[in-house]
N, C-alpha and C positions, 0 to 999 in steps of 0.2 A: 687902289689907291687914290685919295680926295685929292680932287681936282687942285686944291691949294696946292700939296705937298707936291702932286707931280711939275707944280711952277716952281718949287724953291729945286724941286732935283735937276729942269732944265734949266735952272736960271746956275747953279756949281758945274753942269756940262758941257757947260759954255769958260767955266773959272778955268777948267780943270782943261780948256783947248789953250786958252791966252795966256794962260802961266806955263809954264815947269814946273814937274811936283817938284812937292815937300816933303811929308812925310811918308815914308814907309817898311812896311809891317815890319814887327817884329817878327825875331826864330829861321831869320835865310826865307822867309815868305816871298818870294821875289813879284810883288807886290803896291800897285802907290790904294794908301788911305786919304777919303775926301770926304772930311765929316758934315754932315748934308744939317744935324741940327742936333737938338740934344739925346736922340735916342736913333741917329735914319744917318745913313752914308754911304758910300759909293765905292765899291772893290774895281781898281783900275789895272791896265797895267799897259804899257806903251812899249815898242817896238817901231824903229824908223819914223815911218810923218805919218804914223796911223797909235790910234787909239781905242785903246779894248776892254768896254763894260763889263765885267768878267761877275757881278752881285749888286745889286739894288737893295739897303737894309732897312723897314720899317721901322723898326726895331734891335732892341738894343738884345733881347734875346732870341732875335732869325741870324745874327752877329755871332753868339756865342753857338748857333750849333753851329753852324759855318765854316766859322773860326776852328775848336772841335774837331771835326768833320779836316780840315785841312791839313790839322799837323801828321 
């Protein structure tokens, strides 16, 4: 992953820790989504006082592949 994309992801990870989650995934998937860029995102879950990063996507195609395999 390019360095500029890494810095954007790190900025959003700090945002996840500082604010409560807002967007939940559809169809009963027990995860939250943080949109990083137009086609990039972070899938995470919060349990008690810990945040678990489940997956980071750099493209929408990666996200669609993961989402379809999760259903």
